[in-house]
C-alpha positions as CSV (number, residue, x, y, z in Angstrom):
1,M,80.7,42.6,-31.5
2,T,84.5,44.0,-31.5
3,T,85.5,45.5,-34.6
4,T,89.3,44.9,-35.5
5,Y,89.0,46.9,-39.0
6,G,92.2,48.9,-39.3
7,T,94.2,47.3,-36.7
8,I,97.5,44.5,-37.4
9,P,96.9,41.5,-36.3
10,T,100.1,40.4,-33.9
11,S,100.5,36.8,-32.8
12,P,101.8,36.5,-28.8
13,T,105.6,36.6,-28.6
14,P,107.0,33.1,-27.5
15,P,108.1,32.6,-24.3
16,K,111.8,32.3,-25.0
17,L,111.9,35.8,-27.1
18,E,109.4,37.3,-23.9
19,Y,112.2,36.0,-21.1
20,I,114.9,37.7,-23.6
21,T,112.9,40.8,-23.9
22,R,112.1,40.8,-20.0
23,G,116.2,40.9,-19.8
24,K,116.7,43.3,-22.1
25,Q,114.5,45.9,-20.1
26,R,115.8,44.9,-16.5
27,I,119.6,45.5,-18.3
28,K,118.4,48.6,-19.0
29,A,116.4,49.6,-15.9
30,G,119.6,48.5,-13.7
31,L,121.9,50.6,-15.3
32,G,119.3,53.5,-15.6
33,T,120.1,53.7,-11.6
34,R,123.8,54.8,-12.3
35,R,124.9,58.5,-12.5
36,P,125.1,59.7,-16.0
37,W,128.7,59.7,-17.0
38,K,128.6,63.2,-18.3
39,T,128.1,64.6,-14.9
40,M,130.6,62.5,-13.1
41,F,133.2,63.4,-15.1
42,D,132.1,67.2,-16.0
43,I,135.1,69.6,-16.3
44,R,133.2,72.5,-15.0
45,S,132.4,70.3,-11.9
46,L,136.7,70.1,-11.0
47,G,138.1,71.9,-8.3
48,I,140.6,71.8,-5.6
49,P,139.1,71.6,-2.2
50,A,139.1,75.4,-1.0
51,R,139.2,74.5,2.9
52,G,141.6,71.4,2.7
53,A,141.3,68.3,4.2
54,P,138.0,69.0,6.0
55,E,136.4,69.5,2.5
56,A,138.2,66.7,0.6
57,I,136.9,64.5,3.0
58,S,133.1,65.9,3.0
59,R,133.8,65.7,-1.0
60,I,134.9,62.0,-1.0
61,R,131.7,61.3,1.5
62,D,129.4,62.7,-0.8
63,N,130.7,62.0,-4.3
64,I,131.1,58.1,-3.1
65,S,127.7,58.2,-1.8
66,Y,126.4,59.8,-5.2
67,F,128.7,57.9,-7.9
68,R,128.5,54.2,-5.6
69,M,127.3,52.3,-8.9
70,N,129.8,54.0,-11.3
71,Y,132.7,53.6,-8.9
72,T,131.6,50.0,-9.0
73,M,131.6,49.9,-12.4
74,V,134.9,51.5,-12.9
75,M,136.8,49.2,-10.2
76,L,135.1,46.2,-11.6
77,L,136.7,47.5,-14.9
78,I,140.0,48.0,-14.1
79,L,140.0,44.7,-12.2
80,F,138.9,43.0,-15.3
81,L,141.2,44.5,-17.4
82,S,144.1,43.5,-14.9
83,L,142.9,39.7,-15.0
84,L,143.2,39.4,-18.8
85,W,146.5,37.3,-19.0
86,H,145.3,35.2,-16.1
87,P,142.8,32.9,-17.6
88,Y,141.6,30.9,-14.4
89,S,141.2,34.3,-12.8
90,L,139.2,35.9,-15.8
91,I,136.9,32.8,-15.4
92,V,136.1,33.1,-12.0
93,F,136.1,36.9,-12.5
94,V,133.1,36.2,-15.5
95,L,131.3,34.0,-12.9
96,L,131.5,36.5,-10.0
97,M,130.4,39.4,-12.7
98,A,126.9,37.3,-12.9
99,A,126.6,37.4,-9.0
100,W,127.0,41.2,-9.1
101,L,124.8,41.7,-12.0
102,F,122.0,39.7,-10.2
103,L,122.8,40.9,-6.3
104,Y,123.7,44.7,-7.3
105,F,123.3,46.1,-10.8
106,L,120.4,44.6,-12.3
107,R,117.6,43.6,-9.3
108,D,114.6,45.7,-8.8
109,Q,113.7,44.6,-5.5
110,P,115.8,45.3,-1.9
111,V,118.1,42.3,-0.7
112,I,116.1,41.0,2.4
113,I,117.8,38.2,4.5
114,W,116.0,36.6,7.8
115,G,113.2,39.1,7.3
116,R,116.1,42.1,7.5
117,L,116.6,44.8,4.6
118,V,120.2,44.5,3.9
119,D,121.6,47.9,2.7
120,D,123.5,48.7,-1.0
121,R,126.5,49.8,0.8
122,L,126.6,46.3,2.7
123,V,126.1,44.8,-0.7
124,V,129.0,46.4,-2.5
125,V,130.9,45.8,0.6
126,V,130.2,41.9,1.0
127,M,130.3,41.6,-2.8
128,A,133.9,43.1,-2.9
129,F,135.4,41.1,-0.1
130,V,133.9,38.0,-1.6
131,T,135.3,38.9,-5.6
132,V,138.5,39.9,-4.4
133,A,139.1,36.9,-1.9
134,L,137.8,34.4,-4.4
135,L,140.4,35.8,-6.6
136,L,142.9,35.9,-4.7
137,L,142.3,31.7,-4.5
138,T,143.6,31.7,-8.1
139,H,147.2,33.1,-7.3
140,A,146.8,35.8,-9.4
141,T,147.6,38.3,-6.1
142,V,150.0,40.9,-7.3
143,N,147.6,41.7,-10.3
144,I,144.6,42.0,-7.6
145,V,146.3,43.9,-5.2
146,A,147.6,46.3,-8.1
147,A,143.9,46.7,-9.7
148,V,142.4,47.5,-6.5
149,S,145.0,49.7,-5.4
150,V,144.8,51.7,-8.6
151,A,140.6,51.7,-8.7
152,V,140.8,53.0,-5.2
153,V,143.2,55.8,-5.8
154,V,140.9,56.6,-9.2
155,M,138.1,56.7,-7.0
156,V,139.5,58.8,-4.3
157,V,141.4,61.3,-6.7
158,H,137.9,61.8,-8.1
159,A,135.9,62.1,-5.4
160,V,138.4,64.8,-4.1
161,F,138.6,67.2,-6.9
162,R,135.0,66.5,-8.3
163,R,133.0,69.3,-6.6
164,T,129.6,68.7,-5.0
165,E,127.6,71.4,-5.0
166,D,125.8,70.5,-8.4
167,L,124.9,67.0,-7.2
168,F,121.2,66.5,-7.0
169,F,120.4,63.9,-3.9
170,E,117.3,62.5,-4.9
171,E,116.9,60.0,-1.7
172,E,117.2,63.0,0.8
173,E,114.6,64.6,-1.2
174,Q,112.5,61.6,-0.8
175,V,113.1,61.6,2.8
176,I,112.3,64.6,3.2
177,V,109.1,65.1,1.6
178,S,107.8,61.5,3.5
179,V,109.0,63.1,6.8
180,A,107.0,66.1,5.5
181,S,103.9,64.0,4.3
């Protein structure tokens, strides 16, 4: 015989509420894989590349790799803001954002197509291409080209001036640990 003295009886969560709760948890976990915005915009980590172009290119490569999800969010936000006065484009963009959420931001399993693992970078490139291509079909070409150009400039400028010495690449550490094992 089990004792239930002192416990508060709970009713099982209805299926609809359980689905919403699981969705909230997936959103929090999915957005948790991005890098903290404080780390990205740390004023103390800004500086001009001392060795010129080679260091700038190295910073761009490292920062884009490290802040990939943050840069993607910034690019999509700039694109969204540029489409506010084009309702058809905005509708297409909202539908594409659902695809972005499921294929990139909120997925908990890697993408596998025909038995092959698809790299995150490839998912970003393909989704970006599809997003821009479908939006161009909505005849908001000037806004889209301007928004993508502004977003790329913002990302490159940030990547050039954001020092990389304080970044901690967890992926590299995991590879080193797995090789050592």
